[in-house]
N, C-alpha and C positions, 0 to 999 in steps of 0.2 A: 333534351335535358338527362337523359340517361347517359347520354354518350357525353355529354360534360363531366359528370360524375366519374364514368370509367378512366377519363383523359387524367383527370386530377387524382384520382387514386392511384393511376398508374405512374405518375410523375413523382406521388410522395413516395411509393413503395420503391421507385429507383434511387430516392434521394437518401432513404434509411438503409438501402444497400451497399450505397457507394460511399458513404459515410462512416462506416465504422471504421473505431480506430487501434490501430494495431499497436505495436509496442514503437516506442520513438527511439531516437538514437541514444539517448541517456538511458532508458531501460535496457536496450541490449546490450551497452557496456557494462552496466551493473548486473545484467545475468551472465556477461561473460567473465567477470571479476568473481562472480561467487562459483562459477566452474573451475576457472583457473587458479582459484586459493582452497579450493574442496571445501568451502563452507558445507557444514553438514545441518540438515535441517533437524529441528526438533520440535516436539509436538504439543510441548507443555511447558510453560515456567512457574515455577511455584514461588512463594511470597514476592511475589509483583505488585506491590504497593508504592501508589504513588511515583511514579518515575518520571524523570525529565524525558524532554523530547528533542531532535533534531530532523528537520524536515530536509531528506535527499531531494524528494520531487515527489509529483502527486501520487507515484506509485510504491515509492520505499519510504521508510521513516527509522532513524534508530531511537530505539529508546532505551536510555541508562538510568544506572541506579549505583551506588556507591561505588562498587568495583567491576560493576558487570555491564556488558552492552549488548543490545539486540539489532540486529537489522530485522524488520518486519516487511513483509511484501503482503499490500492488500491485494484484495481480490480484483480490483477494478481500479481505475484514476479516481483518487478521491481529494475534492476540494475543502471536506468539512476539516481535514486535519491541519488547514491553516487559519481555521478560524479560532478567534479566541474561545476560553471555555462559557462566554455567554452564549456563543451562536451555535453552538455544538450540542450534538443530541448526548445523553449518557450512554455510557458504555455498557454493553451487554455481555455479561459471562457467567460462565456457568457458575463458578466459585469466586468469592471476592476477591480473594488473595492471589488468585491464579490467572494464567490467559493459557488459552487454546487456540491454534492456528485450526481452521475449517468451521470453527462453531461461534469464536467470540469477537467483540469489536474492542478497537484502540482507538480512541480520539474519534468515534462515531463510524470508523470505517472497517468493514468486514477484513478479518486476518485471512490471507491464504497460507504464507509460509514466516517460519521464526528462523533465525539464524543466530547464535552467539557469534560474537566478532571480537578481536582487541580493538584494544584504543586506535593502534596504529593503521588497523583495517577501517575504521570507524574514519579516520582523516582521508582515506583512500577514497572510499564511498563518498564523503561530502565535495571531496575535489571531483569526482566524477558528476555529480550533481548539480556543479557549478558549471560545466561546461556548455 
């Protein structure tokens, strides 16, 4: 019985070790775009109230307001961003009208980095997300 448990434990550990998800091709292309275009990471956005969103993929999302757009990088692949508001947990923020990377969530997912972007850059990033 002990040997069966040991074999099953070893198989489960091996499966966990081999299924870690690294960056996919879209993520690598978006990361390259960020570097090639010199996008500068910011830590906090103030006056961040009720933005719209465009989903680039499960790792990146574009939040937009009247005249500004931001590329958000999640800390991990996040399926919650694709859910409607009813199925998604509420955001966790230190301040109600601002958002910070490293501590806050957006659409239920932990924000790793925030990049201010232009409208043409948003279009480029959306195209990369469709590839």
